[in-house]
C-alpha positions as CSV (number, residue, x, y, z in Angstrom):
1,M,-9.9,50.1,8.3
2,T,-10.2,47.3,5.9
3,S,-9.1,47.2,2.3
4,D,-11.1,45.9,-0.6
5,V,-8.0,45.1,-2.6
6,A,-7.6,41.4,-3.1
7,V,-4.4,40.0,-1.7
8,P,-2.5,38.0,-4.3
9,R,-2.2,34.3,-3.4
10,P,1.3,33.0,-2.8
11,W,2.9,30.9,-5.5
12,R,2.9,27.3,-4.6
13,A,5.9,25.3,-5.9
14,Y,5.2,22.2,-7.9
15,S,5.3,18.9,-6.0
16,D,4.3,15.4,-7.1
17,A,2.1,15.0,-4.1
18,L,0.2,18.2,-4.7
19,A,-0.1,17.6,-8.4
20,S,-1.5,14.1,-7.7
21,V,-4.2,15.6,-5.4
22,V,-5.1,18.2,-8.1
23,C,-5.4,15.5,-10.7
24,A,-7.3,13.1,-8.5
25,R,-9.9,15.8,-7.6
26,L,-10.3,16.8,-11.2
27,A,-10.8,13.1,-12.2
28,G,-13.4,12.9,-9.4
29,G,-15.6,15.4,-11.2
30,E,-14.6,18.7,-9.6
31,S,-13.7,21.7,-11.7
32,L,-10.3,23.3,-11.7
33,M,-11.9,26.5,-10.4
34,A,-13.4,24.7,-7.4
35,V,-10.2,22.9,-6.6
36,C,-8.0,26.0,-6.8
37,R,-10.4,28.1,-4.8
38,E,-9.2,26.5,-1.6
39,P,-6.5,28.4,0.2
40,D,-4.1,25.4,0.5
41,M,-4.3,24.6,-3.2
42,P,-2.4,26.3,-6.0
43,S,-4.1,29.0,-8.1
44,R,-5.4,28.2,-11.6
45,A,-2.5,30.2,-13.0
46,G,-0.1,28.1,-11.0
47,V,-1.6,24.9,-12.3
48,K,-1.4,26.2,-15.8
49,G,2.2,27.2,-15.2
50,W,3.0,23.7,-14.0
51,A,1.4,22.2,-17.1
52,K,3.3,24.6,-19.4
53,A,6.7,23.7,-17.8
54,R,6.1,20.0,-17.4
55,P,4.8,18.0,-20.3
56,Q,4.3,14.9,-18.2
57,F,2.1,16.8,-15.8
58,R,0.2,18.4,-18.7
59,A,-0.7,14.9,-20.0
60,R,-1.8,13.8,-16.6
61,L,-3.9,17.0,-16.1
62,A,-5.6,16.5,-19.5
63,Q,-6.3,12.8,-18.7
64,A,-7.8,13.7,-15.3
65,M,-10.0,16.5,-16.7
66,A,-11.3,14.1,-19.4
67,A,-12.0,11.4,-16.8
68,G,-13.8,14.0,-14.6
69,R,-16.2,15.0,-17.3
70,G,-17.7,11.5,-17.1
71,N,-17.9,11.4,-13.3
72,P,-20.7,13.1,-11.3
73,R,-19.4,16.0,-9.3
74,G,-18.8,15.1,-5.7
75,G,-19.6,11.4,-6.3
76,R,-17.3,8.4,-6.0
77,R,-15.7,7.4,-9.2
78,T,-15.7,3.8,-10.5
79,L,-13.8,4.2,-13.8
80,Y,-10.1,3.4,-13.6
81,C,-7.9,6.5,-13.7
82,P,-4.1,6.3,-13.5
83,P,-3.6,9.6,-11.7
84,V,-6.1,8.5,-9.0
85,A,-4.5,5.1,-8.8
86,E,-1.1,6.7,-8.3
87,L,-2.4,8.9,-5.5
88,I,-3.9,6.0,-3.7
89,C,-0.7,4.0,-3.9
90,A,1.3,7.0,-2.6
91,R,-1.1,7.3,0.4
92,V,-0.9,3.5,1.1
93,A,2.9,3.7,0.9
94,R,2.8,6.4,3.6
95,G,1.1,3.9,5.9
96,M,-2.6,4.4,5.3
97,T,-5.1,1.7,4.9
98,V,-7.0,1.5,1.6
99,G,-10.0,3.0,3.3
100,Q,-8.0,5.9,4.6
101,A,-6.3,6.4,1.3
102,C,-9.7,6.8,-0.4
103,D,-10.9,9.3,2.1
104,L,-10.7,12.3,-0.2
105,P,-13.4,14.0,-2.4
106,G,-13.8,12.3,-5.7
107,L,-11.8,9.2,-4.9
108,P,-13.3,5.7,-5.3
109,H,-14.6,3.5,-2.6
110,E,-12.1,0.9,-1.3
111,D,-14.2,-1.9,-2.9
112,T,-13.7,-0.3,-6.3
113,V,-9.9,-0.2,-5.6
114,Y,-9.8,-3.9,-4.9
115,G,-11.7,-4.4,-8.2
116,W,-9.0,-2.4,-10.0
117,L,-6.3,-4.7,-8.5
118,K,-8.0,-7.7,-10.3
119,R,-8.5,-5.9,-13.7
120,H,-5.4,-3.7,-14.0
121,P,-2.0,-5.5,-13.7
122,E,0.0,-2.2,-13.7
123,F,-2.0,-1.0,-10.8
124,A,-1.6,-4.3,-9.0
125,Q,2.2,-4.0,-9.4
126,A,2.3,-0.4,-8.2
127,Y,0.1,-1.4,-5.2
128,G,2.5,-4.2,-4.3
129,V,5.4,-1.7,-4.3
130,A,3.3,0.6,-2.1
131,R,2.6,-2.2,0.3
132,M,6.3,-3.1,0.5
133,A,7.1,0.5,1.3
134,Q,4.4,0.3,4.0
135,A,6.2,-2.7,5.5
136,H,9.4,-0.8,5.8
137,R,7.5,2.0,7.4
138,R,5.9,-0.3,9.9
139,F,9.4,-1.8,10.7
140,D,10.7,1.7,11.4
141,Q,7.7,2.5,13.6
142,V,8.7,-0.4,15.9
143,W,11.8,1.5,16.9
144,E,9.8,4.8,17.2
145,E,7.3,3.1,19.5
146,A,10.1,1.6,21.7
147,Q,11.9,5.0,21.9
148,G,8.8,6.8,23.0
149,A,7.7,4.3,25.6
150,T,7.6,5.2,29.3
151,P,6.9,3.0,32.3
152,E,3.3,4.2,32.2
153,T,2.8,3.4,28.5
154,A,5.0,0.3,28.3
155,Y,2.1,-2.2,28.0
156,L,0.4,-0.2,25.3
157,A,3.7,0.2,23.4
158,R,4.2,-3.6,23.6
159,V,0.8,-4.1,22.0
160,R,1.5,-1.6,19.3
161,I,4.9,-3.0,18.6
162,D,3.5,-6.6,18.3
163,A,0.9,-5.3,15.8
164,L,3.5,-3.4,13.8
165,K,5.8,-6.4,13.7
166,W,3.0,-8.7,12.7
167,Q,1.9,-6.5,9.8
168,A,5.5,-5.9,8.6
169,G,6.0,-9.7,8.6
170,K,2.8,-10.2,6.6
171,L,3.5,-7.5,4.1
172,A,7.2,-8.5,3.6
173,P,7.5,-12.1,4.9
174,T,10.9,-12.7,3.4
175,R,12.5,-9.7,5.1
176,Y,10.5,-9.2,8.2
177,G,8.7,-12.5,8.7
178,P,9.7,-15.2,11.3
179,K,12.8,-17.1,10.2
180,P,12.8,-20.9,10.6
181,L,15.5,-22.3,12.8
182,V,17.3,-25.6,12.2
183,E,18.2,-27.7,15.2
184,G,21.2,-30.0,15.5
185,D,19.3,-33.0,14.3
186,G,18.2,-31.2,11.1
187,A,14.6,-30.6,12.3
188,V,13.1,-27.2,11.4
189,V,11.6,-25.1,14.1
190,E,8.9,-22.7,12.9
191,D,6.6,-20.6,15.0
192,N,7.8,-22.5,18.1
193,R,6.8,-25.8,16.5
194,T,9.2,-28.5,15.5
195,I,8.6,-29.8,12.0
196,L,10.0,-33.3,11.3
197,N,10.5,-34.5,7.8
198,I,9.4,-38.1,7.6
199,T,9.7,-40.3,4.5
200,V,7.4,-43.2,4.1
201,R,8.4,-46.1,1.9
202,N,6.4,-49.0,0.5
203,F,7.7,-52.2,2.0
204,G,7.1,-55.8,1.0
205,D,4.5,-57.9,2.6
206,T,7.0,-60.0,4.6
207,Y,10.6,-60.0,5.7
208,G,12.8,-61.0,2.9
209,D,13.3,-59.8,-0.7
210,G,10.4,-57.5,-1.1
211,P,10.0,-54.9,-3.8
212,E,12.0,-52.4,-1.9
213,G,15.0,-54.7,-1.5
214,P,16.3,-57.3,0.9
215,G,15.2,-57.0,4.5
216,A,12.2,-54.8,3.8
217,L,9.6,-54.8,6.6
218,A,5.9,-54.8,5.8
219,V,4.0,-51.9,7.3
220,R,0.2,-51.9,7.3
């Protein structure tokens, strides 16, 4: 026998990640009712409780709702919105590409995000921090890949490790990039190539007291 009594939804504790998702979807044009209707999202009463207890979240929520009123429901937004930018940076820091980070309803296309980087210095700075965090994650994943490798998967693990090391080195070259080696003669070895520092001087036209001093040799 089934009951028609509605089962109360469980209370969902506040988290920055969940709050960012709520704000991002509201900024993308969805209504609070539509967002909170999904079973894995907080109820409207829960969101209002968050806003009442946390002034900072209340401000973010109001900003997201104001931005959402100017964005078509379900469409990709183009106007810059700090809560959306924060969510994208958080997803990039967890290891996603920009395209993967934008793969949520209401979030902008990755081309829009690259445009934000040029026009909003605060977003460019946060994005740089996110990419640095991604570099640390890639470095940790090298060890995870090595630990999980078996004789059957060794070749694939090697390919993945090389890719992870390459990306970590590109994202954080000072920390994870190749380090130049100095040989005994002072030559610098970089990327398996020896770099010699050569100084060229201007010599006089003949042996003798040229403009560079006595004994200068003409080189043409």
